[in-house]
C-alpha positions in Angstrom: -7.5 -6.2 -9.3 -6.9 -2.8 -7.8 -5.8 -2.5 -4.2 -8.5 -1.0 -2.0 -7.8 1.9 0.4 -10.2 3.6 2.9 -9.4 7.2 3.7 -10.9 8.3 7.0 -10.8 11.9 8.0 -13.4 14.4 9.3 -12.0 17.1 7.0 -13.4 16.8 3.5 -10.6 18.8 2.0 -8.0 16.3 3.5 -10.0 13.3 2.2 -10.2 14.8 -1.3 -6.4 15.6 -1.4 -5.4 12.1 -0.3 -8.0 10.5 -2.6 -6.8 12.5 -5.6 -3.2 11.3 -5.1 -4.3 7.7 -4.6 -6.6 7.8 -7.6 -3.7 8.9 -9.7 -1.7 5.9 -8.5 -4.5 3.6 -9.6 -5.9 2.6 -6.2 -9.6 2.0 -5.6 -10.4 4.5 -2.9 -13.3 4.8 -0.4 -14.0 7.6 2.1 -15.4 8.0 5.5 -15.9 11.2 7.5 -16.1 9.7 11.0 -15.2 6.7 13.0 -18.6 5.0 13.0 -18.9 5.2 9.2 -15.3 4.1 8.8 -15.9 1.0 10.8 -18.9 0.1 8.8 -17.0 0.8 5.5 -14.2 -1.5 6.7 -16.7 -4.3 7.4 -18.6 -3.8 4.1 -15.8 -2.9 1.7 -12.9 -4.9 3.1 -10.1 -2.5 2.2 -6.5 -3.7 2.1 -5.3 -0.5 3.8 -7.0 2.1 6.0 -5.5 5.6 6.3 -7.0 6.7 9.6 -7.2 10.1 11.3 -7.4 10.1 15.1 -9.4 13.2 16.1 -12.9 12.6 14.7 -16.5 12.9 15.9 -18.6 9.9 17.0 -15.7 7.5 17.3 -12.0 8.4 17.3 -9.3 6.7 15.2 -7.9 4.8 18.2 -11.3 3.2 18.8 -11.7 2.3 15.1 -8.3 0.7 15.0 -9.0 -1.2 18.2 -12.2 -2.5 16.7 -10.5 -3.6 13.5 -7.9 -5.5 15.5 -10.5 -7.1 17.6 -12.4 -8.5 14.6 -10.7 -11.7 13.3 -12.1 -11.2 9.8 -10.3 -7.9 9.5 -6.9 -9.1 10.7 -5.2 -8.6 7.3 -6.2 -4.9 7.1 -3.1 -2.6 7.2 -3.9 0.4 9.4 -1.9 3.5 8.9 -2.6 6.4 11.3 -2.3 9.9 9.7 -3.0 12.5 12.4 -2.2 16.1 13.5 -1.4 14.6 16.9 2.4 14.4 16.9 3.3 13.7 20.5 5.3 10.5 21.3 2.4 9.4 23.7 0.0 9.6 20.7 2.3 7.4 18.7 2.6 4.9 21.5 -1.2 4.8 22.0 -1.7 4.2 18.2 0.7 1.3 18.3 -0.9 -0.1 21.5 -4.3 -0.2 19.8 -2.9 -2.0 16.8 -1.9 0.5 14.2 0.8 -0.8 11.8 2.2 2.7 11.1 2.0 6.2 12.5 2.6 9.4 10.6 1.8 12.9 11.8 0.4 15.8 9.8 1.6 17.7 8.0 2.9 14.8 6.0 4.8 14.6 2.7 2.3 13.1 0.2 5.2 11.5 -1.7 6.4 9.7 1.4 2.9 8.5 2.2 2.5 7.2 -1.4 5.9 5.5 -1.2 4.9 3.7 2.1 1.6 2.7 0.6 3.3 1.3 -2.5 5.7 -0.6 -0.3 2.8 -2.2 1.6 1.2 -3.4 -1.7 4.5 -4.5 -3.1 5.0 -6.7 -0.1 8.0 -4.8 1.3 6.1 -3.7 4.4 4.2 -6.3 6.4 1.5 -5.7 9.1 2.8 -5.9 12.6 -0.2 -8.2 13.2 0.4 -10.7 10.4 3.7 -12.0 11.6 4.9 -14.1 14.5 8.2 -12.1 14.3 6.5 -8.8 15.5 9.4 -6.4 16.2 7.2 -3.8 18.0 8.4 -1.0 15.8 6.2 1.2 13.6 6.2 -1.5 10.9 8.5 -4.2 9.9 10.0 -4.9 6.5 8.6 -8.0 5.0 12.1 -9.3 4.3 12.9 -9.1 8.0 9.8 -11.1 8.9 11.1 -14.3 7.2 
C-alpha cells in the first residue's frame, strides 16, 4: 500500500511542483489549497504525512496543525511545515502547535524527499508518538528506543 501525503499550499504552482516529485517517488498524493479544505482532507483521507504551508487564506497552517494535534484520531499524522516564513519565532511557533518538522522556502526538493523517505522508512519518528520527546525538530526513531 502506498504511503499517503497531503500537500497543502495556496499556490497551485507550488502544489503541482511538490506533487510531481512525490508522484515520481510512488506516493499517493492529495492536495488542498487552504487550511479549511486541508483539515477536511486530513479527516477524510487520513494521510500519513501532511506538508503544510503556513500563510494561507481561511485558516493558516498553525491553526491546521493545532487542530490535527487536538484530534486523537489524527495523532499518528506526521506534520511537516514548509513555509516562506523563515524567522526563528515562526519555527518556534510551528513546534509549539505540534509540527514534527519545520523547513523554510525556498527548499531543496531532494532534501524534502529524503526527509519524507526517512519518515516512511521509520528513521524519523513523530515528536508526538514517543514518550522520549526531545523537543527538537524531529527525533531519529533509533534515538526514541
